[in-house]
C-alpha positions, 0 to 999 in steps of 0.5 A: 499500499501506498502511504504519503503525506501528513494531515487528515486521511484520504483512502484512494481505490482504484479501478478495475482495468487490467494491470491497475494497481494503487499507483495509478492514483500517482498524481493525486498522491504528488496534489494531495500529500502536501496537505492529507495522508494518502493511502493507495491501496491495491484491491485483491486481484491486482499488483501486490494483492493479486494473490487474493481472489475476490470471488473466494472472500464473498464477491468483488463488491463484498471483498474489497468494501471489507478490505478498504473497511480494515484500513478505515476502522484501522486509522480511528479517525473518520477519512476521506475515499476517492475512488475510480469506477469500480471503486467508486462502487466500493467508496460509495458501499463503504460510505453506507457501511461507515457513515461516521467513518467516511467524511467525504466520498469522490467517486470517478467514472463510477460504476455502482448504480444498476446498470446494463452491461456497457460494451465498453466494459465488457470489452474492458473486463475480457482483455487478454494481453497484446500489443493490439489488445493494449492499444484498444484498450487505450484507446477506449479508456481515453478518445483520440489516438493511442501514444506508444507510450502508453500502449507499452504501459498498459501492456506491461502492466497487463502482462504483470497481473497473469491473473486479470482474466479469471476477475471477470469471466463472462457472462459479465452483467453479474459482475456489474450487478454485484458492484451496483448499490440498492436504491435504499442503500444509495438514499442511506449515504449521508457523506456529501459525494463529488461525482466526476465523469467524462462526457465521452466515457464509453466504460461507464456512460454518464447516463449510467454512472454520475447522472444516475447516481446524482438523483439517487444520492442525498447529498451529491454534486456532479462535474462533468469534463466535455470531452472526455473519456473514462481516465479523467484524472490523467487526461485533465490532470491539473484541473482534476487534482484542483478539483478534489482538493478543493472538496476535500478542503472545504468544511460541510 
């Protein structure tokens, strides 16, 4: 687990793309560390925790929420939680399960609202490592042509995670359902929530992510990045970091 900075704690939960780990949060960690104590674990099945199979611990959302809750419970004080994509669903679940322990939530390109499996998410979860597939995934995540450095980084990261394909075996609608909160769960979340989404997100379309969650959550606000895809922390790094930092620093 990456741990940097000092100040009020912030827990960062990465998404479910091939090869991702807590290191994906590096730009945000650098922005937050001067003001906050930042924790960025590798979720079960990824990075240093890829030897732990979440399905053997009750399902994806259950296992990842229990992992995050153990970190939260060890802090001894309320914590803000930032989650990306599937990590956003976990952040929302954690806010429901630990209402006194979660002070704020930032949900980025977030799952969590019931939806039909988007074709882009089905493609992402069905990834098999190759240079051509890595290029397709990079272009799926961020609109526009894929740079060679990004393709190489995705390929190498996915090759370092040989068990990825077993996490999301077809049919994959069941994993979307597993990562979806019920209407009652969503309506019971009392923590302030900032929803951040790209308007051209093909993995979690905004109508199924931020816009649906905005209607379902009692205390939510949303920021949409026009023309951005699923990777707004990378596509709009400086503005994204300012947005998150300002939200976390504002007293509510």
